[in-house]
A tleap script that builds the chain and sets N, CA, C and O, in Angstrom:
source leaprc.protein.ff14SB
mol = sequence {
  NILE ASP VAL ARG HIE VAL ALA VAL HIE GLY
  GLU GLY ALA GLU GLN ARG VAL ALA VAL MET
  ASP GLY TYR TYR ALA VAL PHE VAL PHE ASN
  VAL GLU SER GLY HIE CYS GLN ARG PRO LEU
  THR GLY SER THR PRO CYS LYS PHE SER CYS
  ILE ARG GLY ILE ALA PHE ASN HIE LYS GLY
  PHE LEU TYR VAL SER ASP GLU GLY ALA HIE
  SER ILE LEU VAL PHE ASP LYS SER LEU ASN
  GLN CYS SER LEU VAL PRO ASN PHE GLN PRO
  GLY ASP SER GLU GLY LYS LEU CYS TYR PRO
  ALA GLY ILE ALA PHE ALA CPRO
}
set mol.1.N position { -47.342 -49.609 -26.067 }
set mol.1.CA position { -46.754 -50.713 -27.031 }
set mol.1.C position { -47.836 -51.057 -27.972 }
set mol.1.O position { -49.001 -51.249 -27.622 }
set mol.2.N position { -47.337 -51.136 -29.348 }
set mol.2.CA position { -48.366 -51.490 -30.424 }
set mol.2.C position { -48.096 -52.852 -30.783 }
set mol.2.O position { -47.342 -53.156 -31.707 }
set mol.3.N position { -48.807 -53.811 -29.939 }
set mol.3.CA position { -48.518 -55.196 -30.018 }
set mol.3.C position { -49.018 -55.772 -31.525 }
set mol.3.O position { -50.170 -55.671 -31.947 }
set mol.4.N position { -47.981 -56.347 -32.180 }
set mol.4.CA position { -48.353 -56.925 -33.501 }
set mol.4.C position { -48.276 -58.590 -33.312 }
set mol.4.O position { -49.165 -59.324 -33.740 }
set mol.5.N position { -47.235 -59.020 -32.696 }
set mol.5.CA position { -47.179 -60.614 -32.526 }
set mol.5.C position { -46.688 -60.698 -31.132 }
set mol.5.O position { -46.133 -59.798 -30.502 }
set mol.6.N position { -47.011 -62.090 -30.670 }
set mol.6.CA position { -46.444 -62.482 -29.364 }
set mol.6.C position { -46.102 -63.925 -29.616 }
set mol.6.O position { -46.730 -64.661 -30.378 }
set mol.7.N position { -44.963 -64.288 -28.847 }
set mol.7.CA position { -44.376 -65.682 -28.796 }
set mol.7.C position { -44.160 -66.024 -27.408 }
set mol.7.O position { -43.909 -65.159 -26.569 }
set mol.8.N position { -44.248 -67.264 -27.135 }
set mol.8.CA position { -44.160 -67.703 -25.551 }
set mol.8.C position { -43.209 -68.976 -25.652 }
set mol.8.O position { -43.294 -69.763 -26.595 }
set mol.9.N position { -42.353 -69.109 -24.677 }
set mol.9.CA position { -41.450 -70.245 -24.539 }
set mol.9.C position { -41.246 -70.582 -23.083 }
set mol.9.O position { -41.245 -69.665 -22.261 }
set mol.10.N position { -41.081 -71.773 -22.724 }
set mol.10.CA position { -40.809 -72.203 -21.409 }
set mol.10.C position { -42.117 -72.542 -20.437 }
set mol.10.O position { -43.280 -72.529 -20.841 }
set mol.11.N position { -41.746 -72.814 -19.226 }
set mol.11.CA position { -42.879 -73.101 -18.288 }
set mol.11.C position { -42.296 -72.538 -16.862 }
set mol.11.O position { -41.107 -72.344 -16.614 }
set mol.12.N position { -43.289 -72.345 -16.075 }
set mol.12.CA position { -43.096 -71.904 -14.720 }
set mol.12.C position { -41.928 -70.480 -14.574 }
set mol.12.O position { -41.990 -69.532 -15.357 }
set mol.13.N position { -41.092 -70.546 -13.648 }
set mol.13.CA position { -40.320 -69.483 -13.482 }
set mol.13.C position { -39.472 -69.124 -14.784 }
set mol.13.O position { -38.961 -68.008 -14.883 }
set mol.14.N position { -39.347 -69.972 -15.660 }
set mol.14.CA position { -38.446 -69.819 -16.999 }
set mol.14.C position { -39.277 -69.389 -18.110 }
set mol.14.O position { -38.808 -69.179 -19.229 }
set mol.15.N position { -40.652 -69.239 -17.783 }
set mol.15.CA position { -41.295 -69.086 -19.104 }
set mol.15.C position { -41.102 -67.426 -19.452 }
set mol.15.O position { -41.044 -66.511 -18.631 }
set mol.16.N position { -41.027 -67.345 -20.873 }
set mol.16.CA position { -40.879 -65.937 -21.336 }
set mol.16.C position { -41.868 -65.648 -22.386 }
set mol.16.O position { -42.387 -66.593 -22.979 }
set mol.17.N position { -42.155 -64.528 -22.651 }
set mol.17.CA position { -43.081 -63.919 -23.622 }
set mol.17.C position { -42.293 -62.853 -24.400 }
set mol.17.O position { -41.744 -61.933 -23.794 }
set mol.18.N position { -42.234 -62.964 -25.694 }
set mol.18.CA position { -41.655 -61.908 -26.671 }
set mol.18.C position { -42.903 -61.136 -27.250 }
set mol.18.O position { -43.879 -61.781 -27.634 }
set mol.19.N position { -42.883 -59.945 -27.307 }
set mol.19.CA position { -43.922 -59.109 -27.671 }
set mol.19.C position { -43.158 -58.132 -28.801 }
set mol.19.O position { -42.197 -57.407 -28.540 }
set mol.20.N position { -43.807 -58.275 -30.135 }
set mol.20.CA position { -43.310 -57.259 -31.087 }
set mol.20.C position { -44.107 -56.092 -31.005 }
set mol.20.O position { -45.335 -56.098 -31.083 }
set mol.21.N position { -43.330 -54.996 -30.833 }
set mol.21.CA position { -44.008 -53.599 -30.890 }
set mol.21.C position { -43.851 -52.842 -32.251 }
set mol.21.O position { -42.785 -52.440 -32.717 }
set mol.22.N position { -44.963 -52.729 -32.751 }
set mol.22.CA position { -44.803 -52.133 -34.206 }
set mol.22.C position { -44.054 -53.137 -35.150 }
set mol.22.O position { -44.238 -54.351 -35.235 }
set mol.23.N position { -43.279 -52.451 -35.752 }
set mol.23.CA position { -42.365 -53.335 -36.751 }
set mol.23.C position { -40.896 -53.032 -36.464 }
set mol.23.O position { -40.022 -53.401 -37.249 }
set mol.24.N position { -40.627 -52.381 -35.376 }
set mol.24.CA position { -39.102 -52.090 -35.216 }
set mol.24.C position { -38.477 -52.497 -33.861 }
set mol.24.O position { -37.295 -52.258 -33.616 }
set mol.25.N position { -39.282 -53.103 -33.008 }
set mol.25.CA position { -38.715 -53.518 -31.742 }
set mol.25.C position { -39.304 -54.867 -31.130 }
set mol.25.O position { -40.461 -55.208 -31.376 }
set mol.26.N position { -38.514 -55.566 -30.376 }
set mol.26.CA position { -39.127 -56.830 -29.738 }
set mol.26.C position { -38.663 -56.626 -28.246 }
set mol.26.O position { -37.517 -56.267 -27.974 }
set mol.27.N position { -39.720 -56.901 -27.209 }
set mol.27.CA position { -39.485 -56.869 -25.906 }
set mol.27.C position { -39.697 -58.298 -25.356 }
set mol.27.O position { -40.734 -58.918 -25.595 }
set mol.28.N position { -38.667 -58.818 -24.597 }
set mol.28.CA position { -38.730 -60.359 -24.005 }
set mol.28.C position { -38.951 -60.131 -22.447 }
set mol.28.O position { -38.175 -59.463 -21.764 }
set mol.29.N position { -40.089 -60.755 -21.960 }
set mol.29.CA position { -40.385 -60.576 -20.542 }
set mol.29.C position { -40.313 -61.881 -19.885 }
set mol.29.O position { -40.608 -62.868 -20.560 }
set mol.30.N position { -39.985 -62.017 -18.741 }
set mol.30.CA position { -40.162 -63.201 -17.954 }
set mol.30.C position { -41.567 -63.036 -17.337 }
set mol.30.O position { -41.890 -62.079 -16.633 }
set mol.31.N position { -42.444 -64.163 -17.703 }
set mol.31.CA position { -43.674 -64.023 -17.424 }
set mol.31.C position { -44.061 -63.844 -15.951 }
set mol.31.O position { -44.953 -63.056 -15.636 }
set mol.32.N position { -43.299 -64.675 -14.929 }
set mol.32.CA position { -43.482 -64.831 -13.585 }
set mol.32.C position { -43.285 -63.546 -13.043 }
set mol.32.O position { -44.214 -63.043 -12.412 }
set mol.33.N position { -42.116 -62.867 -13.199 }
set mol.33.CA position { -41.622 -61.637 -12.517 }
set mol.33.C position { -42.079 -60.455 -13.310 }
set mol.33.O position { -42.039 -59.370 -12.729 }
set mol.34.N position { -42.500 -60.489 -14.526 }
set mol.34.CA position { -42.786 -59.455 -15.399 }
set mol.34.C position { -41.599 -58.580 -15.752 }
set mol.34.O position { -41.782 -57.518 -16.347 }
set mol.35.N position { -40.514 -58.949 -15.440 }
set mol.35.CA position { -39.363 -58.224 -15.709 }
set mol.35.C position { -38.873 -58.310 -17.209 }
set mol.35.O position { -38.870 -59.415 -17.753 }
set mol.36.N position { -38.477 -57.234 -17.869 }
set mol.36.CA position { -38.021 -57.168 -19.223 }
set mol.36.C position { -36.723 -57.639 -19.287 }
set mol.36.O position { -35.803 -56.961 -18.829 }
set mol.37.N position { -36.498 -58.939 -19.902 }
set mol.37.CA position { -35.255 -59.411 -19.948 }
set mol.37.C position { -34.143 -58.698 -20.900 }
set mol.37.O position { -32.945 -58.614 -20.629 }
set mol.38.N position { -34.760 -58.216 -22.032 }
set mol.38.CA position { -33.957 -57.318 -22.934 }
set mol.38.C position { -34.844 -56.780 -23.887 }
set mol.38.O position { -35.574 -57.559 -24.500 }
set mol.39.N position { -34.898 -55.484 -24.124 }
set mol.39.CA position { -35.582 -55.021 -25.446 }
set mol.39.C position { -34.559 -55.023 -26.572 }
set mol.39.O position { -33.411 -54.579 -26.541 }
set mol.40.N position { -35.216 -55.620 -27.587 }
set mol.40.CA position { -34.375 -55.793 -28.856 }
set mol.40.C position { -34.872 -54.612 -29.869 }
set mol.40.O position { -36.008 -54.566 -30.340 }
set mol.41.N position { -33.876 -53.702 -30.118 }
set mol.41.CA position { -34.339 -52.527 -30.954 }
set mol.41.C position { -33.240 -52.451 -31.991 }
set mol.41.O position { -32.471 -53.373 -32.263 }
set mol.42.N position { -33.256 -51.191 -32.567 }
set mol.42.CA position { -32.287 -50.808 -33.513 }
set mol.42.C position { -30.841 -50.808 -33.111 }
set mol.42.O position { -29.899 -50.861 -33.902 }
set mol.43.N position { -30.749 -50.734 -31.657 }
set mol.43.CA position { -29.345 -50.647 -30.992 }
set mol.43.C position { -28.740 -52.058 -30.745 }
set mol.43.O position { -27.581 -52.186 -30.353 }
set mol.44.N position { -29.579 -53.134 -30.992 }
set mol.44.CA position { -28.981 -54.417 -30.944 }
set mol.44.C position { -28.043 -54.868 -31.937 }
set mol.44.O position { -27.948 -54.315 -33.033 }
set mol.45.N position { -27.189 -56.081 -31.510 }
set mol.45.CA position { -26.339 -56.320 -32.714 }
set mol.45.C position { -26.803 -56.434 -34.053 }
set mol.45.O position { -26.162 -55.996 -35.008 }
set mol.46.N position { -28.136 -57.136 -34.169 }
set mol.46.CA position { -28.737 -57.134 -35.433 }
set mol.46.C position { -29.778 -56.096 -35.467 }
set mol.46.O position { -30.692 -56.080 -34.642 }
set mol.47.N position { -29.640 -55.129 -36.519 }
set mol.47.CA position { -30.616 -54.055 -36.593 }
set mol.47.C position { -31.843 -54.540 -37.336 }
set mol.47.O position { -31.680 -55.378 -38.222 }
set mol.48.N position { -33.030 -54.100 -37.063 }
set mol.48.CA position { -34.250 -54.499 -37.656 }
set mol.48.C position { -34.596 -53.309 -38.778 }
set mol.48.O position { -34.319 -52.113 -38.681 }
set mol.49.N position { -35.240 -53.946 -39.801 }
set mol.49.CA position { -35.729 -53.007 -40.933 }
set mol.49.C position { -37.207 -53.015 -40.928 }
set mol.49.O position { -37.813 -51.944 -40.972 }
set mol.50.N position { -37.878 -54.229 -40.873 }
set mol.50.CA position { -39.224 -54.137 -40.751 }
set mol.50.C position { -39.765 -55.617 -40.256 }
set mol.50.O position { -40.125 -56.481 -41.056 }
set mol.51.N position { -39.772 -55.774 -38.902 }
set mol.51.CA position { -40.158 -57.035 -38.383 }
set mol.51.C position { -41.598 -57.412 -38.670 }
set mol.51.O position { -42.503 -56.595 -38.499 }
set mol.52.N position { -41.822 -58.665 -39.113 }
set mol.52.CA position { -43.007 -59.271 -39.583 }
set mol.52.C position { -43.503 -60.335 -38.813 }
set mol.52.O position { -44.698 -60.600 -38.942 }
set mol.53.N position { -42.774 -61.040 -37.986 }
set mol.53.CA position { -42.956 -62.146 -37.162 }
set mol.53.C position { -41.958 -62.553 -36.182 }
set mol.53.O position { -40.790 -62.265 -36.442 }
set mol.54.N position { -42.206 -63.153 -35.135 }
set mol.54.CA position { -41.373 -63.646 -34.036 }
set mol.54.C position { -41.829 -65.091 -33.608 }
set mol.54.O position { -43.002 -65.457 -33.676 }
set mol.55.N position { -40.852 -65.834 -33.186 }
set mol.55.CA position { -41.205 -67.249 -32.762 }
set mol.55.C position { -39.868 -67.716 -31.818 }
set mol.55.O position { -38.713 -67.311 -31.959 }
set mol.56.N position { -40.298 -68.544 -30.964 }
set mol.56.CA position { -39.209 -69.247 -30.219 }
set mol.56.C position { -39.023 -70.699 -30.694 }
set mol.56.O position { -40.039 -71.280 -31.076 }
set mol.57.N position { -38.000 -71.271 -30.715 }
set mol.57.CA position { -37.822 -72.648 -31.236 }
set mol.57.C position { -37.737 -73.429 -29.842 }
set mol.57.O position { -37.729 -72.836 -28.764 }
set mol.58.N position { -37.678 -74.757 -29.966 }
set mol.58.CA position { -37.770 -75.547 -28.627 }
set mol.58.C position { -36.694 -75.341 -27.805 }
set mol.58.O position { -36.808 -75.682 -26.627 }
set mol.59.N position { -35.531 -74.785 -28.245 }
set mol.59.CA position { -34.395 -74.552 -27.383 }
set mol.59.C position { -34.455 -73.267 -26.750 }
set mol.59.O position { -33.536 -72.997 -25.977 }
set mol.60.N position { -35.483 -72.313 -26.956 }
set mol.60.CA position { -35.691 -71.029 -26.413 }
set mol.60.C position { -35.033 -69.881 -27.301 }
set mol.60.O position { -34.998 -68.720 -26.894 }
set mol.61.N position { -34.548 -70.238 -28.450 }
set mol.61.CA position { -33.724 -69.222 -29.322 }
set mol.61.C position { -34.939 -68.482 -29.936 }
set mol.61.O position { -35.968 -69.064 -30.278 }
set mol.62.N position { -34.720 -67.079 -30.052 }
set mol.62.CA position { -35.824 -66.268 -30.693 }
set mol.62.C position { -35.497 -66.110 -32.094 }
set mol.62.O position { -34.338 -65.808 -32.378 }
set mol.63.N position { -36.406 -66.282 -33.064 }
set mol.63.CA position { -36.357 -66.090 -34.330 }
set mol.63.C position { -37.237 -64.832 -34.816 }
set mol.63.O position { -38.387 -64.713 -34.393 }
set mol.64.N position { -36.699 -63.919 -35.684 }
set mol.64.CA position { -37.374 -62.655 -35.982 }
set mol.64.C position { -37.342 -62.711 -37.691 }
set mol.64.O position { -36.269 -62.761 -38.292 }
set mol.65.N position { -38.423 -62.698 -38.266 }
set mol.65.CA position { -38.523 -62.357 -39.675 }
set mol.65.C position { -38.444 -60.931 -39.886 }
set mol.65.O position { -39.171 -60.166 -39.253 }
set mol.66.N position { -37.515 -60.484 -40.830 }
set mol.66.CA position { -37.481 -59.089 -41.003 }
set mol.66.C position { -37.836 -58.779 -42.643 }
set mol.66.O position { -37.007 -58.871 -43.548 }
set mol.67.N position { -38.993 -58.464 -42.776 }
set mol.67.CA position { -39.255 -58.217 -44.205 }
set mol.67.C position { -38.492 -57.207 -45.050 }
set mol.67.O position { -38.196 -57.421 -46.225 }
set mol.68.N position { -38.190 -56.090 -44.383 }
set mol.68.CA position { -37.481 -55.146 -44.883 }
set mol.68.C position { -35.960 -55.541 -45.296 }
set mol.68.O position { -35.361 -54.970 -46.208 }
set mol.69.N position { -35.508 -56.403 -44.651 }
set mol.69.CA position { -33.995 -56.728 -44.756 }
set mol.69.C position { -34.054 -58.067 -45.509 }
set mol.69.O position { -32.958 -58.549 -45.793 }
set mol.70.N position { -35.062 -58.691 -45.849 }
set mol.70.CA position { -35.300 -60.030 -46.448 }
set mol.70.C position { -34.398 -61.085 -45.775 }
set mol.70.O position { -33.562 -61.774 -46.357 }
set mol.71.N position { -34.674 -61.105 -44.549 }
set mol.71.CA position { -33.876 -62.016 -43.642 }
set mol.71.C position { -34.743 -62.706 -42.554 }
set mol.71.O position { -35.926 -62.450 -42.330 }
set mol.72.N position { -33.974 -63.618 -41.914 }
set mol.72.CA position { -34.527 -64.274 -40.716 }
set mol.72.C position { -33.177 -64.137 -39.784 }
set mol.72.O position { -32.066 -64.552 -40.114 }
set mol.73.N position { -33.487 -63.499 -38.603 }
set mol.73.CA position { -32.380 -63.300 -37.478 }
set mol.73.C position { -32.690 -64.365 -36.438 }
set mol.73.O position { -33.857 -64.630 -36.148 }
set mol.74.N position { -31.632 -64.991 -35.861 }
set mol.74.CA position { -31.832 -65.775 -34.554 }
set mol.74.C position { -31.072 -65.154 -33.521 }
set mol.74.O position { -29.910 -64.781 -33.686 }
set mol.75.N position { -31.730 -65.034 -32.423 }
set mol.75.CA position { -31.000 -64.696 -31.064 }
set mol.75.C position { -30.904 -65.859 -30.042 }
set mol.75.O position { -31.857 -66.550 -29.681 }
set mol.76.N position { -29.704 -65.967 -29.654 }
set mol.76.CA position { -29.622 -67.228 -28.600 }
set mol.76.C position { -30.436 -66.949 -27.550 }
set mol.76.O position { -31.118 -65.924 -27.547 }
set mol.77.N position { -30.453 -67.878 -26.494 }
set mol.77.CA position { -31.417 -67.895 -25.235 }
set mol.77.C position { -31.165 -66.616 -24.441 }
set mol.77.O position { -32.088 -66.007 -23.899 }
set mol.78.N position { -29.867 -66.219 -24.384 }
set mol.78.CA position { -29.634 -65.099 -23.524 }
set mol.78.C position { -29.831 -63.711 -24.221 }
set mol.78.O position { -29.663 -62.692 -23.551 }
set mol.79.N position { -30.171 -63.634 -25.505 }
set mol.79.CA position { -30.406 -62.642 -26.428 }
set mol.79.C position { -29.297 -61.734 -26.565 }
set mol.79.O position { -29.384 -60.581 -26.988 }
set mol.80.N position { -28.130 -62.383 -26.141 }
set mol.80.CA position { -26.850 -61.637 -26.466 }
set mol.80.C position { -26.085 -61.783 -27.690 }
set mol.80.O position { -25.303 -60.923 -28.093 }
set mol.81.N position { -26.344 -62.991 -28.334 }
set mol.81.CA position { -25.927 -63.326 -29.683 }
set mol.81.C position { -26.898 -63.173 -30.830 }
set mol.81.O position { -28.067 -63.514 -30.648 }
set mol.82.N position { -26.516 -62.694 -31.982 }
set mol.82.CA position { -27.641 -62.671 -32.906 }
set mol.82.C position { -26.825 -63.023 -34.227 }
set mol.82.O position { -25.646 -62.694 -34.357 }
set mol.83.N position { -27.574 -63.746 -35.238 }
set mol.83.CA position { -26.849 -64.039 -36.407 }
set mol.83.C position { -28.050 -64.189 -37.489 }
set mol.83.O position { -29.193 -64.404 -37.087 }
set mol.84.N position { -27.770 -64.075 -38.831 }
set mol.84.CA position { -28.645 -64.614 -39.820 }
set mol.84.C position { -28.858 -66.057 -39.822 }
set mol.84.O position { -27.908 -66.817 -39.640 }
set mol.85.N position { -29.953 -66.450 -40.002 }
set mol.85.CA position { -30.212 -67.986 -40.180 }
set mol.85.C position { -29.495 -68.486 -41.415 }
set mol.85.O position { -29.703 -67.974 -42.515 }
set mol.86.N position { -28.632 -69.510 -41.228 }
set mol.86.CA position { -28.011 -70.095 -42.324 }
set mol.86.C position { -28.753 -70.763 -43.398 }
set mol.86.O position { -29.832 -71.285 -43.118 }
set mol.87.N position { -28.321 -70.805 -44.532 }
set mol.87.CA position { -29.202 -71.310 -45.616 }
set mol.87.C position { -30.189 -70.525 -46.119 }
set mol.87.O position { -30.795 -70.952 -47.101 }
set mol.88.N position { -30.522 -69.336 -45.604 }
set mol.88.CA position { -31.398 -68.385 -46.240 }
set mol.88.C position { -30.758 -67.143 -46.528 }
set mol.88.O position { -30.561 -66.368 -45.592 }
set mol.89.N position { -30.358 -66.798 -47.837 }
set mol.89.CA position { -29.705 -65.780 -48.297 }
set mol.89.C position { -30.595 -64.640 -48.618 }
set mol.89.O position { -31.475 -64.699 -49.477 }
set mol.90.N position { -30.338 -63.624 -47.910 }
set mol.90.CA position { -31.340 -62.488 -48.148 }
set mol.90.C position { -31.326 -61.888 -49.570 }
set mol.90.O position { -30.241 -61.821 -50.148 }
set mol.91.N position { -32.416 -61.459 -50.163 }
set mol.91.CA position { -32.563 -60.797 -51.446 }
set mol.91.C position { -33.801 -60.844 -52.200 }
set mol.91.O position { -34.684 -61.614 -51.823 }
set mol.92.N position { -33.961 -60.148 -53.169 }
set mol.92.CA position { -35.224 -60.230 -53.813 }
set mol.92.C position { -35.022 -60.958 -55.229 }
set mol.92.O position { -35.889 -60.714 -56.068 }
set mol.93.N position { -34.214 -61.630 -55.511 }
set mol.93.CA position { -33.905 -62.462 -56.680 }
set mol.93.C position { -34.327 -63.865 -56.564 }
set mol.93.O position { -34.647 -64.279 -55.450 }
set mol.94.N position { -34.364 -64.630 -57.564 }
set mol.94.CA position { -34.763 -66.206 -57.488 }
set mol.94.C position { -33.666 -66.942 -56.550 }
set mol.94.O position { -32.447 -66.774 -56.600 }
set mol.95.N position { -34.235 -67.617 -55.867 }
set mol.95.CA position { -33.482 -68.647 -54.893 }
set mol.95.C position { -33.162 -67.878 -53.528 }
set mol.95.O position { -32.613 -68.478 -52.604 }
set mol.96.N position { -33.527 -66.516 -53.429 }
set mol.96.CA position { -33.303 -65.902 -52.283 }
set mol.96.C position { -34.574 -65.647 -51.324 }
set mol.96.O position { -35.734 -65.590 -51.732 }
set mol.97.N position { -34.233 -65.525 -50.200 }
set mol.97.CA position { -35.513 -65.064 -49.254 }
set mol.97.C position { -35.921 -63.670 -49.504 }
set mol.97.O position { -35.071 -62.781 -49.445 }
set mol.98.N position { -37.123 -63.412 -49.771 }
set mol.98.CA position { -37.726 -62.277 -50.179 }
set mol.98.C position { -38.981 -61.889 -49.333 }
set mol.98.O position { -39.992 -62.592 -49.331 }
set mol.99.N position { -38.876 -60.844 -48.681 }
set mol.99.CA position { -40.120 -60.285 -47.922 }
set mol.99.C position { -40.551 -61.308 -46.969 }
set mol.99.O position { -41.764 -61.509 -47.026 }
set mol.100.N position { -39.891 -62.048 -46.070 }
set mol.100.CA position { -40.715 -63.000 -45.226 }
set mol.100.C position { -41.663 -62.372 -44.240 }
set mol.100.O position { -41.260 -61.518 -43.451 }
set mol.101.N position { -42.857 -62.758 -44.267 }
set mol.101.CA position { -43.940 -62.187 -43.633 }
set mol.101.C position { -44.191 -62.789 -42.303 }
set mol.101.O position { -45.015 -62.177 -41.623 }
set mol.102.N position { -43.655 -63.875 -41.768 }
set mol.102.CA position { -44.018 -64.373 -40.668 }
set mol.102.C position { -43.061 -65.634 -40.330 }
set mol.102.O position { -42.284 -66.039 -41.196 }
set mol.103.N position { -43.127 -66.240 -39.071 }
set mol.103.CA position { -42.449 -67.349 -38.860 }
set mol.103.C position { -43.121 -68.216 -37.644 }
set mol.103.O position { -43.624 -67.650 -36.673 }
set mol.104.N position { -43.087 -69.495 -37.767 }
set mol.104.CA position { -43.592 -70.330 -36.717 }
set mol.104.C position { -42.738 -71.547 -36.658 }
set mol.104.O position { -41.971 -71.763 -37.597 }
set mol.105.N position { -42.801 -72.440 -35.552 }
set mol.105.CA position { -42.323 -73.592 -35.306 }
set mol.105.C position { -43.282 -74.653 -34.808 }
set mol.105.O position { -44.153 -74.321 -34.004 }
set mol.106.N position { -43.196 -75.777 -35.182 }
set mol.106.CA position { -43.974 -76.825 -34.783 }
set mol.106.C position { -43.234 -77.796 -33.632 }
set mol.106.O position { -42.015 -77.962 -33.643 }
set mol.107.N position { -43.993 -78.334 -32.775 }
set mol.107.CA position { -43.326 -79.267 -31.834 }
set mol.107.C position { -42.698 -80.420 -32.394 }
set mol.107.O position { -42.128 -81.229 -31.661 }
savepdb mol mol.pdb
quit
């Protein structure tokens, strides 16, 4: 794995860590068991172009900034549902989200 970014969410048996592998895949592991909950790659519902950052919010949703697609994707806690973050229209023109290079959440 070519680790680029790491994000952590939860505590104890529910703690998860997301690892960005290069720019094209994210792996989410249960910290206690080491089990890979689900690899997120080009075959997931939301395809990646060039991942530049990952972060969990306080609810455990995983956000992925995709520089190549000019977008921010959000995966639900189960990692089964994915969508574009509302109010951020992708594109490289004025008023659009252009080349997001990272993402973070504050408590």
